[in-house]
N, C-alpha and C positions, 0 to 999 in steps of 0.2 A: 119149488123155491129155487131160484138161481143164485149163483155166487158172483161176487164182484170183488176184485182185489184193489186195495188202495195203492195209488202210484204217487200222488202228490198231496201235500197238506199246506194250508195257509200258515203264516208265521204265528198267528194266535191259536192255531189248532181248531178253529171253529168251522172250517170248510175243508172238505177233502174231495179229490177226484179219483174215481175208480174206473176199472175196465172190467166188463163182463167176462168171466173166465171162459165161457163157451165160445165167445167171439174174439178172445184175446189175440190169437195169431193173426187173424184178418185185420184187426184194427192196428196192432203193432206193426205189421208188415206195411200197411198203408202209410202210417206216420213215418216209418223209417225208409220208405222207398226213395226219397230224395231230401235234400236240405230244405227245399221250399216247404214241403209238407211238415217236416219236423219243426221248422221255425214258426210256421203258422199255428201248429198245435200248441207249442210252448207259449206263444203270444196269447192265444185264446185262454189257455189254462191260467196264465198270469193274471189276466183281466178278471176271470171268475174268482180266483183265490183272493184277489184284492177286494172282492165284493162290488165290483163295478158292473154296470149294465151297458152293453153295446149291442144293439139289435142287428147291426150289420154282420157281426161274427157269431152271435149266440142269441137265440130267441125261442119263445114258446111255440109249439106246434099245436095250437089250440083249435083243432078242426071239428071235434065233437066231444061228447062226454066220455068216450072210451080212452081219450088221450090225455087225461089229466096228468100233470107233472111230466109231460114229454116235451123235450126241447131239442134244438139242433145246433151243433157246432157247424158253422158255415165256412167252407174252404173255397176260396177263389171265386167269389160271386162274379158272374159275367164271363168267366172262363170255364174251368172244369165243373164248377158249381157242385162239388162233392159235399156230402153231409155225414156227420156222425150223429145219429139220433141218441139222445140221452134221457135218462130217467132221473128226476130229482126226488130226494126224500130227506127226512130228518131222522137222526138216531135218537134214542132215549135221552142221551146226554146233550141233546140239542145241536149236535154236529150236523151241519148241512152237507149233504152228499150229492155229488153229480156223478152219475155212472154212464160212461161211454158204452152204449149197448149194441148198436147195429150200424154198420157202415153202408151208406148208399152213395154210389158213385154216379157222376154225370147227370145230376138232376136237370131235366130239359126245360121245364116250364117254371114260371114264377109261382103259379098256384100249385097245390098238391094234386098229383095225378093218380090214376088207377094203379100205377106202379108203386108209388111210395106211401099212399094212404094205408094199405094193409100193414106195412112195416111200422108205421107210426102207431097204429092201433095195437099191433103185437107188443111193441115196447110198453105201451100203456098198461098192458096186463101183467107185465113182469113184476115179480116180487123178489126182493134180494136179501141175501145174508151177506154182510160186509166182512171181508177179511182184512183186518187192520195190519199195518206194518209193525 
């Protein structure tokens, strides 16, 4: 069982965004490396916490049965094309949780490749205990 720490919550409290504690430093360092990354992360989180769908910035990674509930935050498509692979789940109190689990930088192809498929499948197997604020 992995742990994820809550970082953001929607106004109504029904949606939260967490970061995997094992990959906390890697993900936080990526987000904070420059203003562009930070702004994009904040924008994606804002869209998700408001309950909107925008497949250009966040979408399911539905490549096979091993990757149920795996999604990707998409940074700078057509440029760096970085991804933060996420796991979605619901808590007993019906709170919808998005966990930023694994960073994958410089995705080269539109399709999923030999490099990122194992990461997506790995995230699909993760089970989490959520550390609330």
